[in-house]
N, C-alpha and C positions, 0 to 999 in steps of 0.2 A: 462390579458394583454399578448400579444405575447412577449416572451423573447427577440426577436430581436429588440424590441422597447426600450430596456433597455441599450443597448450598441452600440458602434460604432467601426469600424475596420479601421485601417490605414495600408496600405501596403507600404513597402519601402525596401531598401537594406542597409546593414551595411558592410563597407569595413574593411577587416582584415589587420594586419600588413604585411602579405605577398601578399596583393593586390588581394584578392578574395572577391567577393560579396556574402553575406548571404541573402537569401530571407526571409523576416520577415513580421509578422503581429502583430500590437499592438492592443489589445482589451481593451477597457476602458469604464467606465460608461458614459452614454449619456451626462451628464452635467459636466464631469471632464475636467478641464483645467490643463496644465502642472504645473503651479505654485501651484496648490492645491493637486497635486499628492504626496502621502505620502510614497509609496513603489512601486517597480516593482518586479513582480514574473515572472521568466523566465522558461517556460516549456521546458526542455532539451529532445530532441528526443533520443531514443536509436538506435545506428547504427545497421542495415542499414535503419531504418524507417524514414520517413519524418515528417514534421510538421503536416501533415494531421492526424497523430495519437494523436496529443495533442490539436488541435484547438477546438475540442468539450469540452475538459477540461477547457480551458480558457474561452470559452463562458459561460459555465454553472456557473463557479465561479463568473465571473463579473456580470452576470444577477442576481445572488443571492444577490449582494450588493444593487441592486436598482439603480435608476438614480443618487443618491448622493454618490456612492461609491468612495473611495479615493485611491484604489489600482488598478494599471494597470497590465495587464498580456501580456507577449510577447511570441509568438511562432515563431520558425525559423527552417530552414533546416540546418542540418550539412553540411559541405563541402562534395561534391561528392554525395549528395542525392538530390532528388527533383529538385528544380530550382536553388539551390546554385551551385556555381562553385566549381572546385576541381577535380583533376584527380583520376582515379581508384587507390585505395591503399593509398590515401592521408588521413590519419587519425590524423592529428595534430589538434585535436579538442580543445586543450587548447588555441590556437590562436583564435578560434571562440568565446570562452567564454570571453577571454580578450577583444575582439573587442566589444562585447555586453556590458560589464561592462563600457568600455570607452565611448561608445555611451550614455549609461544611465546617466553617470556623466555629460557629456557635455549638455545633453538635460534637465535633471531634477535637477542637482546639487547633493549635498551630501545627498542622501536618501538611505535607505536600498535596496539592489538588491539581491534577493535570487534565486539560481539556483535549480529548482525542479528536482532532479535526476542527474545522471552522464551519459555522452554520450556513454561510451563503457567500457567493461571489458571482462573477459574470458567466460562470459555466452553465451549460445546460446539463442538469443532473438526470441521469437515467438509471433505471434498474434493468439490466440486461439478463433475461432468462438464459442460463447456460445449459442446465439440464434439470431434471425433476428435483425440486427442493433447493436448487442452488441458483443464486443470482450474483451478478457483479454490479456494484454501485459505481458507475462511471461518471466522470466530470469532463464534459466535452466542450472544447474551445475551437473556434474557427468555423469556416463555412461547412454546411452539411453536404454540399455538392462536392464533386471531385475537382479539387483545385489544380490537379496535375502534379502536385508535389507528393513525395512519399509521406504517407500518414505516420504519426508517431504514437506509440503507447508509452506513457510516462508512469513509472511505478515509484511512488514516494517511499521514504523510510516507513517502516511498519507503524501503524496507528498514529501517524504524524503528518498527514497532508495539511500543511499550514499555509500561512499567507505568503511565505517565500516561494513555496511550490506553486501557488496560484499565480504569483507574479511571473515566474519562469514560463509556465504554460501559456499565459496570456501573451507574453512576448514572442514565444514561438509561433502562436497563432497569428499574431500581427505580422510576422515574417512570411506568412503564407502557408503555414502547415496546419493540417487538421490534427488536433491533439486529443487523444482519448486517455485521460488520467484516472488513476485510482489509488486508493489506500489499499495495498495488497492484503493487509491483515484482515480487513473487513471481508474481503472475498474468501480468504483462506479459512476463517472461522466458520463462515456459512458452508463452505464446501466440505468441511470435515465434521459437520454437526452430527450426521448419522453414523459415520465411520471415518477412520483416518484416511487421508487422501493418498491414493497410489500414484506412481509416476504416470501411468497410462491415463488416469482421470485428469491429472493436472495438464498433461499435454493436450488432451481432447478439449478441455475447457478453454485453453488459450487458442486452440485451433478454431473453436467456435467464435471466440472474440474476433480473431483475424478475419473471419468470413463476414463479419458485419462491416468491414472497412473496405474502401474503394480499391485498395491494392495492398500488396504485402508491406507491412509496417516495419519501421525501425523501433526497437524496444530500448528505452532508457531506464536503467535501474539505479536508483539512488542507494546510498549505503544501507546495508542489510537486505534491501530488495535486489541488489546486484546479483545475488545467487539465483533468485527466482528468474531474473532476466536471462541469465546464462543457461539455466536448466531448461527453461521453456524454448529458448532458441535452439538448443541441441535436439529437441524432440519435435519441433513444429517447423516444417520446411517452409511454411507460409510466412515466416519471419525473415525479413530481408537482411537485417544486421542488428548488432547489439552494442550498446554503450554501457559497460558495467563499472559503476562508480563505487569505490571503497570496498569494505569487507563483504564477502559473498557467502561463504559456507554457513556462517552464523544464522542466516535467514532461512536455512533449510533444516535446522536442528530440532525444532519444537516437536517433542514426542507426542503431544496431544493433537497435533495437526497432521503430521506426515506418517504414513505407514512405513515402519522401519523394521519389518521382520528380517530383512537383510540389511546389513550396515551399508551396503553399496547402493541401495535404492536411490538415495538422493546425494550420493557422494560425487561432487562436481568433477573430481579428477577422473572419474570413470565415464564422463559424458561429454565434456567440452570439446573433445576431438571431433564430435559429430557436427559441430557448427560449420566447419569449413565445407565448401569454399566461400561461405558468407562472411563478411567482414566483422571483426571484433575489435573494440577499443577498451582497454583496461585503464581506468583513471584513478589516481590518488587524489582525494579531496582533502587538502592539507588542514583545513580549519574544522572539519567535522570530527566528532569523537570516534566515529567508526569509519572515517574516510581513508585511513592509511592501511592498505591491504598488506603491505610488507612482503614477507616471504610467500604468502598465499598468492599474491599477484604474479610473482616470478614463476611459481610452479604451474599455475593455470595458463600463463602466457606460453610457457614452454610446451605444454600439452596441446594447445590449440594449433590448428593448421593455419595456413595463409588464406587470405590476407589478415594481418593483425598489426596492432600498434599499441604503444603505451603513451600516456599523457599525465601531466601533473598540473594541478591548478589550486590556487588559494581561494578562489571564488568560483562557484559553479554558475557563472554568468550565462545569460542567454547567448551572448556572442561566442563564448567558449563552446557551448553545446552545438550551436549552429556550425562551427568549424568542424566538429566531429561528424555531424550529420552530412555536411558537404563532402567530407572524405568518403564516407560510406556510399553516398549517392554517386560518387565519381567512379565507383567500381561496379562492374556487372555482378550478378549473382552466380556467374559461372566461375571458372578458374582464373579469370583475369586478376592479376596481382599476386596469384599464388605460384610464383615461379621459383620457389625455393629460397628466396631472399626475404629476410624479415624487414618490413618497412620501418623507417627510423622513428624513434620517439619524438614527441614534440613538447615544447614548453608552453 
């Protein structure tokens, strides 16, 4: 069935407290009425880009629910972009978000409204063309030139690059690292818009991203994105090492994104051995709802070659991440450290 038959779109404007109209599109399942709506998810554009960067995400997600889905998705233009009003330099985006929350409460009542992303921070936002019809929206911190340090690819939890992620990336940049961050779900939904994503396509996309960086990067995967970090590291030799935080396999299970004609296509236990001899750190993030990988971490750790280590942390602080990055940097990308002895866990 054509996915367009599974959802409808409603275009309208929302008035802010300072009398600007935001250009909006509500995407919802074909049979969903307002009284049956259980939540609204708002795809927040990153300045200076418009809602056209997120409409594909909303459509893909709503289509995956089928005709009986109960969650509506909203895409909108920030003030001063696209069809929304607002003069040059007007970046009072908090008023935009407040207006959307007030509109949702008036229309749907007291239901959860979640904002997927933050509108702006100190990052340089880029749309990186990966292949025909596919872009990665990246948030870049630190100097554009080669600082001499290993560059970092930071993958936030899916659909949730928030102010805490921003603060981490900024701190890593201030420590001298070039950081390329992204919300993986935005990329994945674009990449699977025409057809489900195959392992080969995923590896090639990340290989293309690595080629835009001054040297082989270390990949940091937050909970849910940890699986993407491990999987890409297994298939992309240009990745120097990986820090996998929290639950992993769950991030590779979405049937509307990943091509799973074979159950082994994205099964991490069949791939993580390929990361060696590049270093791997498996981290339990004790405060995060998806941060404790439990038995999964033990299994993947056992299947990985050397060098490898485990770590546990109650706070995923920049200092903690820097200690893991330093450990990876202390090892060469050859077999150094892979002498048959498991390196000790740290606290």
